[in-house]
ROLOLUM-71793 format. One record per residue (C-alpha): residue number from 1; residue in three letters; x, z, y. Coordinates in steps of 0.25 Angstrom, whole numbers, plus 5000, padded with zeros to 4 digits. Layout:
<nodes>
<node num="NUM" residuo="ALA" xx="X" zz="Z" yy="Y"/>
...
</nodes>
This chain:
<nodes>
<node num="1" residuo="MET" xx="4859" zz="4900" yy="5285"/>
<node num="2" residuo="PRO" xx="4859" zz="4887" yy="5276"/>
<node num="3" residuo="GLU" xx="4872" zz="4885" yy="5268"/>
<node num="4" residuo="LEU" xx="4878" zz="4873" yy="5261"/>
<node num="5" residuo="LEU" xx="4880" zz="4872" yy="5246"/>
<node num="6" residuo="ARG" xx="4894" zz="4866" yy="5244"/>
<node num="7" residuo="MET" xx="4899" zz="4858" yy="5231"/>
<node num="8" residuo="PRO" xx="4907" zz="4870" yy="5224"/>
<node num="9" residuo="GLU" xx="4920" zz="4868" yy="5217"/>
<node num="10" residuo="VAL" xx="4915" zz="4869" yy="5203"/>
<node num="11" residuo="ALA" xx="4928" zz="4865" yy="5197"/>
<node num="12" residuo="ALA" xx="4943" zz="4867" yy="5202"/>
<node num="13" residuo="ASN" xx="4949" zz="4855" yy="5209"/>
<node num="14" residuo="THR" xx="4936" zz="4847" yy="5209"/>
<node num="15" residuo="PRO" xx="4934" zz="4840" yy="5222"/>
<node num="16" residuo="ALA" xx="4919" zz="4835" yy="5220"/>
<node num="17" residuo="ALA" xx="4908" zz="4838" yy="5211"/>
<node num="18" residuo="VAL" xx="4895" zz="4830" yy="5208"/>
<node num="19" residuo="LEU" xx="4881" zz="4837" yy="5213"/>
<node num="20" residuo="ALA" xx="4875" zz="4835" yy="5199"/>
<node num="21" residuo="GLY" xx="4861" zz="4840" yy="5203"/>
<node num="22" residuo="TRP" xx="4852" zz="4850" yy="5211"/>
<node num="23" residuo="SER" xx="4846" zz="4861" yy="5204"/>
<node num="24" residuo="LEU" xx="4836" zz="4864" yy="5216"/>
<node num="25" residuo="PRO" xx="4828" zz="4856" yy="5224"/>
<node num="26" residuo="VAL" xx="4830" zz="4856" yy="5239"/>
<node num="27" residuo="GLY" xx="4822" zz="4867" yy="5245"/>
<node num="28" residuo="ALA" xx="4822" zz="4875" yy="5233"/>
<node num="29" residuo="SER" xx="4827" zz="4890" yy="5234"/>
<node num="30" residuo="PHE" xx="4837" zz="4895" yy="5224"/>
<node num="31" residuo="ARG" xx="4843" zz="4910" yy="5220"/>
<node num="32" residuo="ALA" xx="4857" zz="4915" yy="5219"/>
<node num="33" residuo="HIS" xx="4865" zz="4908" yy="5207"/>
<node num="34" residuo="ASP" xx="4854" zz="4897" yy="5205"/>
<node num="35" residuo="THR" xx="4859" zz="4883" yy="5203"/>
<node num="36" residuo="ILE" xx="4857" zz="4874" yy="5215"/>
<node num="37" residuo="ALA" xx="4865" zz="4862" yy="5210"/>
<node num="38" residuo="THR" xx="4874" zz="4857" yy="5199"/>
<node num="39" residuo="VAL" xx="4887" zz="4850" yy="5201"/>
<node num="40" residuo="GLU" xx="4895" zz="4841" yy="5192"/>
<node num="41" residuo="THR" xx="4910" zz="4842" yy="5190"/>
<node num="42" residuo="ASP" xx="4918" zz="4834" yy="5181"/>
<node num="43" residuo="LYS" xx="4915" zz="4842" yy="5169"/>
<node num="44" residuo="ALA" xx="4903" zz="4850" yy="5170"/>
<node num="45" residuo="VAL" xx="4890" zz="4853" yy="5179"/>
<node num="46" residuo="VAL" xx="4891" zz="4865" yy="5188"/>
<node num="47" residuo="ASP" xx="4879" zz="4873" yy="5194"/>
<node num="48" residuo="VAL" xx="4880" zz="4876" yy="5209"/>
<node num="49" residuo="GLU" xx="4873" zz="4890" yy="5210"/>
<node num="50" residuo="ALA" xx="4867" zz="4896" yy="5223"/>
<node num="51" residuo="ALA" xx="4876" zz="4908" yy="5229"/>
<node num="52" residuo="HIS" xx="4862" zz="4914" yy="5235"/>
<node num="53" residuo="ASP" xx="4847" zz="4912" yy="5236"/>
<node num="54" residuo="GLY" xx="4843" zz="4900" yy="5244"/>
<node num="55" residuo="VAL" xx="4837" zz="4887" yy="5246"/>
<node num="56" residuo="LEU" xx="4842" zz="4873" yy="5244"/>
<node num="57" residuo="LEU" xx="4840" zz="4866" yy="5258"/>
<node num="58" residuo="ALA" xx="4846" zz="4853" yy="5255"/>
<node num="59" residuo="ALA" xx="4854" zz="4846" yy="5245"/>
<node num="60" residuo="LEU" xx="4865" zz="4838" yy="5252"/>
<node num="61" residuo="VAL" xx="4870" zz="4830" yy="5240"/>
<node num="62" residuo="THR" xx="4862" zz="4821" yy="5229"/>
<node num="63" residuo="GLU" xx="4865" zz="4824" yy="5215"/>
<node num="64" residuo="GLY" xx="4876" zz="4815" yy="5209"/>
<node num="65" residuo="THR" xx="4884" zz="4817" yy="5221"/>
<node num="66" residuo="GLU" xx="4898" zz="4821" yy="5221"/>
<node num="67" residuo="VAL" xx="4902" zz="4830" yy="5231"/>
<node num="68" residuo="ALA" xx="4914" zz="4836" yy="5235"/>
<node num="69" residuo="ILE" xx="4917" zz="4851" yy="5233"/>
<node num="70" residuo="GLY" xx="4913" zz="4859" yy="5245"/>
<node num="71" residuo="ALA" xx="4904" zz="4849" yy="5250"/>
<node num="72" residuo="PRO" xx="4889" zz="4853" yy="5254"/>
<node num="73" residuo="ILE" xx="4879" zz="4850" yy="5243"/>
<node num="74" residuo="ALA" xx="4867" zz="4858" yy="5248"/>
<node num="75" residuo="LEU" xx="4861" zz="4866" yy="5260"/>
<node num="76" residuo="LEU" xx="4856" zz="4880" yy="5255"/>
<node num="77" residuo="ALA" xx="4848" zz="4890" yy="5263"/>
<node num="78" residuo="GLY" xx="4846" zz="4905" yy="5261"/>
<node num="79" residuo="ALA" xx="4833" zz="4911" yy="5253"/>
<node num="80" residuo="GLY" xx="4822" zz="4910" yy="5263"/>
<node num="81" residuo="GLU" xx="4831" zz="4903" yy="5275"/>
<node num="82" residuo="GLN" xx="4823" zz="4891" yy="5283"/>
<node num="83" residuo="VAL" xx="4831" zz="4879" yy="5287"/>
<node num="84" residuo="THR" xx="4823" zz="4868" yy="5294"/>
<node num="85" residuo="ASP" xx="4834" zz="4858" yy="5298"/>
<node num="86" residuo="LEU" xx="4844" zz="4854" yy="5286"/>
<node num="87" residuo="ASP" xx="4852" zz="4845" yy="5294"/>
<node num="88" residuo="ALA" xx="4855" zz="4855" yy="5305"/>
<node num="89" residuo="ALA" xx="4858" zz="4866" yy="5294"/>
<node num="90" residuo="LEU" xx="4868" zz="4856" yy="5287"/>
<node num="91" residuo="SER" xx="4875" zz="4852" yy="5300"/>
<node num="92" residuo="ALA" xx="4877" zz="4867" yy="5303"/>
<node num="93" residuo="LEU" xx="4883" zz="4868" yy="5291"/>
<node num="94" residuo="GLY" xx="4893" zz="4856" yy="5292"/>
<node num="95" residuo="ALA" xx="4885" zz="4847" yy="5282"/>
<node num="96" residuo="GLN" xx="4879" zz="4833" yy="5284"/>
<node num="97" residuo="PRO" xx="4864" zz="4834" yy="5287"/>
<node num="98" residuo="SER" xx="4855" zz="4828" yy="5277"/>
<node num="99" residuo="THR" xx="4849" zz="4818" yy="5286"/>
<node num="100" residuo="SER" xx="4856" zz="4806" yy="5292"/>
<node num="101" residuo="ASP" xx="4854" zz="4792" yy="5296"/>
<node num="102" residuo="ASN" xx="4861" zz="4783" yy="5285"/>
<node num="103" residuo="ASN" xx="4865" zz="4772" yy="5294"/>
<node num="104" residuo="GLY" xx="4866" zz="4762" yy="5284"/>
<node num="105" residuo="ARG" xx="4876" zz="4770" yy="5275"/>
<node num="106" residuo="VAL" xx="4874" zz="4771" yy="5260"/>
<node num="107" residuo="PHE" xx="4875" zz="4786" yy="5255"/>
<node num="108" residuo="ALA" xx="4879" zz="4789" yy="5242"/>
<node num="109" residuo="SER" xx="4885" zz="4801" yy="5235"/>
<node num="110" residuo="PRO" xx="4901" zz="4800" yy="5233"/>
<node num="111" residuo="LEU" xx="4899" zz="4799" yy="5218"/>
<node num="112" residuo="ALA" xx="4890" zz="4787" yy="5219"/>
<node num="113" residuo="ARG" xx="4899" zz="4781" yy="5228"/>
<node num="114" residuo="ARG" xx="4911" zz="4782" yy="5219"/>
<node num="115" residuo="LEU" xx="4903" zz="4777" yy="5207"/>
<node num="116" residuo="ALA" xx="4898" zz="4765" yy="5215"/>
<node num="117" residuo="LYS" xx="4912" zz="4762" yy="5220"/>
<node num="118" residuo="GLU" xx="4918" zz="4763" yy="5206"/>
<node num="119" residuo="ALA" xx="4906" zz="4754" yy="5200"/>
<node num="120" residuo="GLY" xx="4909" zz="4743" yy="5212"/>
<node num="121" residuo="LEU" xx="4894" zz="4745" yy="5217"/>
<node num="122" residuo="PRO" xx="4892" zz="4746" yy="5231"/>
<node num="123" residuo="VAL" xx="4884" zz="4758" yy="5235"/>
<node num="124" residuo="GLU" xx="4876" zz="4750" yy="5245"/>
<node num="125" residuo="LEU" xx="4869" zz="4743" yy="5233"/>
<node num="126" residuo="ILE" xx="4865" zz="4756" yy="5226"/>
<node num="127" residuo="THR" xx="4852" zz="4762" yy="5229"/>
<node num="128" residuo="GLY" xx="4852" zz="4777" yy="5232"/>
<node num="129" residuo="THR" xx="4842" zz="4787" yy="5226"/>
<node num="130" residuo="GLY" xx="4847" zz="4800" yy="5233"/>
<node num="131" residuo="PRO" xx="4843" zz="4806" yy="5245"/>
<node num="132" residuo="ASN" xx="4843" zz="4796" yy="5257"/>
<node num="133" residuo="SER" xx="4846" zz="4785" yy="5247"/>
<node num="134" residuo="ARG" xx="4859" zz="4792" yy="5244"/>
<node num="135" residuo="ILE" xx="4866" zz="4785" yy="5232"/>
<node num="136" residuo="THR" xx="4869" zz="4794" yy="5220"/>
<node num="137" residuo="LYS" xx="4877" zz="4792" yy="5207"/>
<node num="138" residuo="ARG" xx="4864" zz="4789" yy="5200"/>
<node num="139" residuo="ASP" xx="4861" zz="4778" yy="5209"/>
<node num="140" residuo="VAL" xx="4875" zz="4771" yy="5206"/>
<node num="141" residuo="ASP" xx="4873" zz="4774" yy="5192"/>
<node num="142" residuo="ALA" xx="4859" zz="4766" yy="5193"/>
<node num="143" residuo="ALA" xx="4866" zz="4754" yy="5201"/>
<node num="144" residuo="LEU" xx="4877" zz="4753" yy="5191"/>
<node num="145" residuo="ALA" xx="4867" zz="4753" yy="5179"/>
<node num="146" residuo="HIS" xx="4859" zz="4742" yy="5186"/>
<node num="147" residuo="ARG" xx="4871" zz="4734" yy="5189"/>
<node num="148" residuo="ASP" xx="4876" zz="4735" yy="5175"/>
<node num="149" residuo="VAL" xx="4863" zz="4729" yy="5169"/>
<node num="150" residuo="THR" xx="4860" zz="4719" yy="5179"/>
<node num="151" residuo="PRO" xx="4865" zz="4706" yy="5174"/>
<node num="152" residuo="VAL" xx="4874" zz="4697" yy="5183"/>
<node num="153" residuo="ALA" xx="4873" zz="4683" yy="5182"/>
<node num="154" residuo="GLU" xx="4884" zz="4674" yy="5189"/>
<node num="155" residuo="PRO" xx="4886" zz="4659" yy="5186"/>
<node num="156" residuo="SER" xx="4900" zz="4655" yy="5180"/>
<node num="157" residuo="PRO" xx="4906" zz="4642" yy="5181"/>
<node num="158" residuo="VAL" xx="4914" zz="4645" yy="5169"/>
<node num="159" residuo="ALA" xx="4907" zz="4649" yy="5155"/>
<node num="160" residuo="THR" xx="4914" zz="4662" yy="5152"/>
<node num="161" residuo="PRO" xx="4910" zz="4673" yy="5141"/>
<node num="162" residuo="PRO" xx="4902" zz="4683" yy="5146"/>
<node num="163" residuo="LEU" xx="4908" zz="4697" yy="5151"/>
<node num="164" residuo="ALA" xx="4905" zz="4708" yy="5141"/>
<node num="165" residuo="ALA" xx="4894" zz="4718" yy="5146"/>
<node num="166" residuo="PHE" xx="4898" zz="4731" yy="5152"/>
<node num="167" residuo="THR" xx="4893" zz="4743" yy="5158"/>
<node num="168" residuo="ASP" xx="4901" zz="4752" yy="5167"/>
<node num="169" residuo="LEU" xx="4899" zz="4767" yy="5166"/>
<node num="170" residuo="PRO" xx="4903" zz="4775" yy="5178"/>
<node num="171" residuo="HIS" xx="4912" zz="4787" yy="5176"/>
<node num="172" residuo="SER" xx="4906" zz="4801" yy="5177"/>
<node num="173" residuo="ARG" xx="4912" zz="4812" yy="5183"/>
<node num="174" residuo="VAL" xx="4915" zz="4818" yy="5169"/>
<node num="175" residuo="ARG" xx="4922" zz="4806" yy="5164"/>
<node num="176" residuo="ARG" xx="4930" zz="4804" yy="5175"/>
<node num="177" residuo="ALA" xx="4935" zz="4819" yy="5173"/>
<node num="178" residuo="ILE" xx="4937" zz="4816" yy="5159"/>
<node num="179" residuo="ALA" xx="4946" zz="4804" yy="5162"/>
<node num="180" residuo="ALA" xx="4954" zz="4811" yy="5172"/>
<node num="181" residuo="ARG" xx="4956" zz="4823" yy="5164"/>
<node num="182" residuo="LEU" xx="4960" zz="4816" yy="5151"/>
<node num="183" residuo="LEU" xx="4969" zz="4806" yy="5159"/>
<node num="184" residuo="GLU" xx="4976" zz="4818" yy="5166"/>
<node num="185" residuo="SER" xx="4978" zz="4825" yy="5152"/>
<node num="186" residuo="LYS" xx="4984" zz="4813" yy="5145"/>
<node num="187" residuo="GLN" xx="4993" zz="4811" yy="5157"/>
<node num="188" residuo="THR" xx="4998" zz="4825" yy="5160"/>
<node num="189" residuo="ALA" xx="4997" zz="4833" yy="5147"/>
<node num="190" residuo="PRO" xx="5007" zz="4827" yy="5136"/>
<node num="191" residuo="HIS" xx="4998" zz="4827" yy="5124"/>
<node num="192" residuo="PHE" xx="5003" zz="4829" yy="5110"/>
<node num="193" residuo="TYR" xx="4994" zz="4829" yy="5097"/>
<node num="194" residuo="LEU" xx="4994" zz="4837" yy="5084"/>
<node num="195" residuo="ARG" xx="4985" zz="4833" yy="5073"/>
<node num="196" residuo="GLY" xx="4980" zz="4842" yy="5062"/>
<node num="197" residuo="THR" xx="4971" zz="4841" yy="5050"/>
<node num="198" residuo="ALA" xx="4964" zz="4853" yy="5043"/>
<node num="199" residuo="ASN" xx="4956" zz="4855" yy="5030"/>
<node num="200" residuo="VAL" xx="4943" zz="4860" yy="5037"/>
<node num="201" residuo="ASN" xx="4935" zz="4864" yy="5023"/>
<node num="202" residuo="ALA" xx="4935" zz="4878" yy="5026"/>
<node num="203" residuo="LEU" xx="4931" zz="4876" yy="5040"/>
<node num="204" residuo="VAL" xx="4920" zz="4867" yy="5036"/>
<node num="205" residuo="ARG" xx="4915" zz="4878" yy="5027"/>
<node num="206" residuo="LEU" xx="4917" zz="4888" yy="5037"/>
<node num="207" residuo="ARG" xx="4908" zz="4882" yy="5047"/>
<node num="208" residuo="SER" xx="4897" zz="4879" yy="5036"/>
<node num="209" residuo="GLU" xx="4897" zz="4894" yy="5034"/>
<node num="210" residuo="LEU" xx="4897" zz="4898" yy="5048"/>
<node num="211" residuo="ASN" xx="4885" zz="4890" yy="5051"/>
<node num="212" residuo="GLN" xx="4878" zz="4897" yy="5040"/>
<node num="213" residuo="ASP" xx="4880" zz="4910" yy="5045"/>
<node num="214" residuo="HIS" xx="4880" zz="4907" yy="5061"/>
<node num="215" residuo="GLU" xx="4868" zz="4903" yy="5069"/>
<node num="216" residuo="THR" xx="4878" zz="4895" yy="5078"/>
<node num="217" residuo="HIS" xx="4882" zz="4882" yy="5073"/>
<node num="218" residuo="ILE" xx="4897" zz="4881" yy="5071"/>
<node num="219" residuo="SER" xx="4903" zz="4868" yy="5073"/>
<node num="220" residuo="LEU" xx="4916" zz="4862" yy="5068"/>
<node num="221" residuo="THR" xx="4921" zz="4862" yy="5083"/>
<node num="222" residuo="ASP" xx="4917" zz="4877" yy="5084"/>
<node num="223" residuo="LEU" xx="4927" zz="4880" yy="5072"/>
<node num="224" residuo="VAL" xx="4938" zz="4871" yy="5077"/>
<node num="225" residuo="VAL" xx="4937" zz="4877" yy="5092"/>
<node num="226" residuo="LYS" xx="4937" zz="4891" yy="5085"/>
<node num="227" residuo="ALA" xx="4949" zz="4887" yy="5077"/>
<node num="228" residuo="VAL" xx="4956" zz="4882" yy="5090"/>
<node num="229" residuo="GLY" xx="4954" zz="4895" yy="5095"/>
<node num="230" residuo="GLN" xx="4961" zz="4903" yy="5084"/>
<node num="231" residuo="ALA" xx="4973" zz="4892" yy="5085"/>
<node num="232" residuo="HIS" xx="4975" zz="4895" yy="5100"/>
<node num="233" residuo="LEU" xx="4975" zz="4910" yy="5096"/>
<node num="234" residuo="ARG" xx="4986" zz="4907" yy="5085"/>
<node num="235" residuo="VAL" xx="4993" zz="4898" yy="5095"/>
<node num="236" residuo="PRO" xx="4991" zz="4902" yy="5109"/>
<node num="237" residuo="GLU" xx="5001" zz="4893" yy="5115"/>
<node num="238" residuo="LEU" xx="4991" zz="4882" yy="5114"/>
<node num="239" residuo="ASN" xx="4980" zz="4890" yy="5122"/>
<node num="240" residuo="VAL" xx="4987" zz="4886" yy="5135"/>
<node num="241" residuo="ILE" xx="4986" zz="4876" yy="5146"/>
<node num="242" residuo="TRP" xx="4997" zz="4869" yy="5155"/>
<node num="243" residuo="MET" xx="4997" zz="4873" yy="5169"/>
<node num="244" residuo="LEU" xx="5007" zz="4868" yy="5179"/>
<node num="245" residuo="ASP" xx="5015" zz="4880" yy="5180"/>
<node num="246" residuo="ALA" xx="5012" zz="4887" yy="5167"/>
<node num="247" residuo="VAL" xx="5007" zz="4886" yy="5154"/>
<node num="248" residuo="ARG" xx="4994" zz="4895" yy="5153"/>
<node num="249" residuo="SER" xx="4990" zz="4902" yy="5141"/>
<node num="250" residuo="PHE" xx="4977" zz="4907" yy="5138"/>
<node num="251" residuo="SER" xx="4973" zz="4921" yy="5131"/>
<node num="252" residuo="THR" xx="4959" zz="4916" yy="5126"/>
<node num="253" residuo="VAL" xx="4956" zz="4902" yy="5119"/>
<node num="254" residuo="ASP" xx="4947" zz="4893" yy="5127"/>
<node num="255" residuo="ILE" xx="4944" zz="4880" yy="5120"/>
<node num="256" residuo="ALA" xx="4937" zz="4868" yy="5126"/>
<node num="257" residuo="VAL" xx="4927" zz="4859" yy="5117"/>
<node num="258" residuo="ALA" xx="4926" zz="4844" yy="5120"/>
<node num="259" residuo="VAL" xx="4911" zz="4840" yy="5122"/>
<node num="260" residuo="ALA" xx="4907" zz="4826" yy="5123"/>
<node num="261" residuo="THR" xx="4895" zz="4824" yy="5132"/>
<node num="262" residuo="GLU" xx="4888" zz="4812" yy="5138"/>
<node num="263" residuo="HIS" xx="4895" zz="4816" yy="5152"/>
<node num="264" residuo="GLY" xx="4909" zz="4816" yy="5146"/>
<node num="265" residuo="LEU" xx="4918" zz="4826" yy="5138"/>
<node num="266" residuo="VAL" xx="4918" zz="4840" yy="5142"/>
<node num="267" residuo="THR" xx="4926" zz="4852" yy="5136"/>
<node num="268" residuo="PRO" xx="4919" zz="4865" yy="5138"/>
<node num="269" residuo="VAL" xx="4927" zz="4877" yy="5135"/>
<node num="270" residuo="VAL" xx="4924" zz="4888" yy="5125"/>
<node num="271" residuo="ARG" xx="4930" zz="4901" yy="5130"/>
<node num="272" residuo="SER" xx="4938" zz="4911" yy="5121"/>
<node num="273" residuo="VAL" xx="4937" zz="4904" yy="5108"/>
<node num="274" residuo="ASP" xx="4946" zz="4914" yy="5102"/>
<node num="275" residuo="SER" xx="4936" zz="4925" yy="5104"/>
<node num="276" residuo="LEU" xx="4922" zz="4918" yy="5101"/>
<node num="277" residuo="SER" xx="4916" zz="4920" yy="5086"/>
<node num="278" residuo="ILE" xx="4914" zz="4905" yy="5081"/>
<node num="279" residuo="SER" xx="4898" zz="4907" yy="5083"/>
<node num="280" residuo="ALA" xx="4901" zz="4911" yy="5098"/>
<node num="281" residuo="LEU" xx="4910" zz="4899" yy="5099"/>
<node num="282" residuo="SER" xx="4901" zz="4890" yy="5093"/>
<node num="283" residuo="ARG" xx="4890" zz="4894" yy="5103"/>
<node num="284" residuo="THR" xx="4898" zz="4893" yy="5115"/>
<node num="285" residuo="THR" xx="4903" zz="4879" yy="5111"/>
<node num="286" residuo="ARG" xx="4889" zz="4874" yy="5108"/>
<node num="287" residuo="ASP" xx="4885" zz="4879" yy="5121"/>
<node num="288" residuo="LEU" xx="4896" zz="4872" yy="5129"/>
<node num="289" residuo="ILE" xx="4894" zz="4860" yy="5122"/>
<node num="290" residuo="GLU" xx="4878" zz="4860" yy="5125"/>
<node num="291" residuo="ARG" xx="4881" zz="4862" yy="5139"/>
<node num="292" residuo="ALA" xx="4892" zz="4852" yy="5140"/>
<node num="293" residuo="HIS" xx="4881" zz="4841" yy="5136"/>
<node num="294" residuo="GLN" xx="4872" zz="4846" yy="5145"/>
<node num="295" residuo="GLY" xx="4883" zz="4846" yy="5157"/>
<node num="296" residuo="THR" xx="4881" zz="4860" yy="5161"/>
<node num="297" residuo="LEU" xx="4895" zz="4866" yy="5158"/>
<node num="298" residuo="ARG" xx="4901" zz="4874" yy="5169"/>
<node num="299" residuo="GLN" xx="4915" zz="4872" yy="5174"/>
<node num="300" residuo="GLN" xx="4921" zz="4884" yy="5168"/>
<node num="301" residuo="GLU" xx="4915" zz="4880" yy="5154"/>
<node num="302" residuo="ILE" xx="4924" zz="4868" yy="5154"/>
<node num="303" residuo="ASP" xx="4938" zz="4873" yy="5160"/>
<node num="304" residuo="GLY" xx="4947" zz="4880" yy="5154"/>
<node num="305" residuo="GLY" xx="4952" zz="4880" yy="5138"/>
<node num="306" residuo="THR" xx="4966" zz="4876" yy="5132"/>
<node num="307" residuo="ILE" xx="4961" zz="4867" yy="5121"/>
<node num="308" residuo="THR" xx="4949" zz="4857" yy="5118"/>
<node num="309" residuo="VAL" xx="4943" zz="4854" yy="5106"/>
<node num="310" residuo="THR" xx="4937" zz="4840" yy="5104"/>
<node num="311" residuo="ASN" xx="4929" zz="4836" yy="5090"/>
<node num="312" residuo="LEU" xx="4926" zz="4822" yy="5088"/>
<node num="313" residuo="GLY" xx="4924" zz="4825" yy="5073"/>
<node num="314" residuo="MET" xx="4909" zz="4824" yy="5075"/>
<node num="315" residuo="TYR" xx="4910" zz="4809" yy="5077"/>
<node num="316" residuo="GLY" xx="4919" zz="4806" yy="5065"/>
<node num="317" residuo="THR" xx="4932" zz="4806" yy="5072"/>
<node num="318" residuo="GLU" xx="4944" zz="4811" yy="5063"/>
<node num="319" residuo="GLU" xx="4955" zz="4813" yy="5072"/>
<node num="320" residuo="PHE" xx="4958" zz="4810" yy="5088"/>
<node num="321" residuo="ALA" xx="4967" zz="4816" yy="5099"/>
<node num="322" residuo="ALA" xx="4960" zz="4821" yy="5112"/>
<node num="323" residuo="ILE" xx="4966" zz="4822" yy="5126"/>
<node num="324" residuo="ILE" xx="4969" zz="4836" yy="5132"/>
<node num="325" residuo="ASN" xx="4959" zz="4842" yy="5142"/>
<node num="326" residuo="PRO" xx="4969" zz="4847" yy="5153"/>
<node num="327" residuo="PRO" xx="4972" zz="4857" yy="5156"/>
<node num="328" residuo="GLN" xx="4971" zz="4862" yy="5141"/>
<node num="329" residuo="ALA" xx="4983" zz="4861" yy="5131"/>
<node num="330" residuo="ALA" xx="4976" zz="4853" yy="5120"/>
<node num="331" residuo="ILE" xx="4964" zz="4847" yy="5114"/>
<node num="332" residuo="LEU" xx="4960" zz="4848" yy="5099"/>
<node num="333" residuo="ALA" xx="4953" zz="4835" yy="5094"/>
<node num="334" residuo="VAL" xx="4945" zz="4838" yy="5081"/>
<node num="335" residuo="GLY" xx="4941" zz="4827" yy="5071"/>
<node num="336" residuo="ALA" xx="4930" zz="4826" yy="5060"/>
<node num="337" residuo="VAL" xx="4930" zz="4834" yy="5047"/>
<node num="338" residuo="ARG" xx="4933" zz="4824" yy="5036"/>
<node num="339" residuo="SER" xx="4933" zz="4825" yy="5021"/>
<node num="340" residuo="GLU" xx="4947" zz="4820" yy="5016"/>
<node num="341" residuo="PRO" xx="4956" zz="4823" yy="5005"/>
<node num="342" residuo="VAL" xx="4964" zz="4836" yy="5007"/>
<node num="343" residuo="ALA" xx="4976" zz="4842" yy="4999"/>
<node num="344" residuo="LEU" xx="4970" zz="4857" yy="4993"/>
<node num="345" residuo="ASP" xx="4979" zz="4865" yy="4983"/>
<node num="346" residuo="GLY" xx="4986" zz="4852" yy="4979"/>
<node num="347" residuo="HIS" xx="4974" zz="4844" yy="4977"/>
<node num="348" residuo="VAL" xx="4967" zz="4834" yy="4986"/>
<node num="349" residuo="VAL" xx="4952" zz="4837" yy="4989"/>
<node num="350" residuo="VAL" xx="4942" zz="4833" yy="4999"/>
<node num="351" residuo="GLY" xx="4942" zz="4842" yy="5012"/>
<node num="352" residuo="SER" xx="4937" zz="4843" yy="5026"/>
<node num="353" residuo="VAL" xx="4948" zz="4839" yy="5035"/>
<node num="354" residuo="LEU" xx="4948" zz="4840" yy="5051"/>
<node num="355" residuo="ARG" xx="4959" zz="4833" yy="5060"/>
<node num="356" residuo="CYS" xx="4963" zz="4838" yy="5073"/>
<node num="357" residuo="THR" xx="4972" zz="4834" yy="5084"/>
<node num="358" residuo="LEU" xx="4977" zz="4843" yy="5095"/>
<node num="359" residuo="SER" xx="4982" zz="4837" yy="5108"/>
<node num="360" residuo="VAL" xx="4991" zz="4846" yy="5116"/>
<node num="361" residuo="ASP" xx="4997" zz="4846" yy="5130"/>
<node num="362" residuo="HIS" xx="5012" zz="4847" yy="5127"/>
<node num="363" residuo="ARG" xx="5015" zz="4854" yy="5140"/>
<node num="364" residuo="PRO" xx="5010" zz="4868" yy="5136"/>
<node num="365" residuo="VAL" xx="5010" zz="4866" yy="5121"/>
<node num="366" residuo="ASP" xx="5021" zz="4863" yy="5113"/>
<node num="367" residuo="GLY" xx="5020" zz="4855" yy="5099"/>
<node num="368" residuo="VAL" xx="5024" zz="4866" yy="5091"/>
<node num="369" residuo="THR" xx="5013" zz="4875" yy="5097"/>
<node num="370" residuo="ALA" xx="5003" zz="4864" yy="5096"/>
<node num="371" residuo="ALA" xx="5007" zz="4862" yy="5080"/>
<node num="372" residuo="ARG" xx="5006" zz="4877" yy="5078"/>
<node num="373" residuo="TRP" xx="4992" zz="4878" yy="5085"/>
<node num="374" residuo="MET" xx="4987" zz="4866" yy="5076"/>
<node num="375" residuo="ARG" xx="4993" zz="4872" yy="5064"/>
<node num="376" residuo="GLU" xx="4985" zz="4885" yy="5067"/>
<node num="377" residuo="PHE" xx="4972" zz="4877" yy="5070"/>
<node num="378" residuo="LEU" xx="4972" zz="4869" yy="5058"/>
<node num="379" residuo="GLY" xx="4974" zz="4881" yy="5049"/>
<node num="380" residuo="ILE" xx="4962" zz="4888" yy="5056"/>
<node num="381" residuo="LEU" xx="4954" zz="4876" yy="5052"/>
<node num="382" residuo="GLU" xx="4958" zz="4877" yy="5038"/>
<node num="383" residuo="ASN" xx="4957" zz="4892" yy="5037"/>
<node num="384" residuo="PRO" xx="4945" zz="4893" yy="5046"/>
<node num="385" residuo="VAL" xx="4942" zz="4908" yy="5044"/>
<node num="386" residuo="ARG" xx="4953" zz="4910" yy="5054"/>
<node num="387" residuo="ILE" xx="4942" zz="4904" yy="5065"/>
<node num="388" residuo="LEU" xx="4933" zz="4916" yy="5062"/>
<node num="389" residuo="ALA" xx="4945" zz="4926" yy="5063"/>
</nodes>
């Protein structure tokens, strides 16, 4: 008997997701656990897998359409099952038949309607390229691009200076999610900041030595993440998150790493940093970063963690402060390694200096606790053999 494939709840408390793409053409057979479609949440692209063998009879929504959780997205049949009347099958399952008279209505995906409304562009003026001339997100983007490059000349009775040229870039789902989460963080989490400076001559030497002996390339961020993990073991009071009725403390150290992609900032989580070797940590981090750029991270790979490491040193930034990624308790902002005068045994010499800023949520963590953590962290950076312990 045919059945409906419905939009899964790929993330808790998410009312809708975007049908990012179909992995199979209509009429194609599939096996259990094959990917039928991919859906996009605010943070990641998630595969929708088949529960059993079957055939994709009909795709009920077009790519780029925002669909409510639980709403039907496809009609499936069992392996070898013959279905001749798709509309009758859909009606029997309580779904809208795929053929109907438009009666002059303009059909558009919910996402396309919302983007057009925000841009002040009537959907009646957009040409739809989807099935049955349905308007999709791509159609809205194309219409906006055409509008932005089309010159508009209007006579003016008074000579006035020309307006500055501009282009509006519609917000992506990821950009909206980032804005909402960071606004929530600054409004609800009372931030306080600790700044520290470390002489990382020994850390730079250790990295050079490790890269001579390891096939895996060890980055400065890898060493910093491992140092954060060691500091969390020594000051476990920072390995926590704030909850409504309790402060939750964790027995393992999971650390998120901020990755800037063309779609926006994502923070994949490296699990059990405290038990990973530096080479295993480097391989894990590299894999997460590559898939973050590809947009193929799974939801479970971006959830969790108690602290995020964000590094802008590769852009020459000396020092900065970051906003906490809720519900984590802290975020560590790492600047560039710079050659500066430092005091050594009563003499001024040139050393490699690294500045870090720790942003902390004051609800689960007190200032003294954060200061103890920062002291441990800076000490590990300056004596990096402890990273390998």
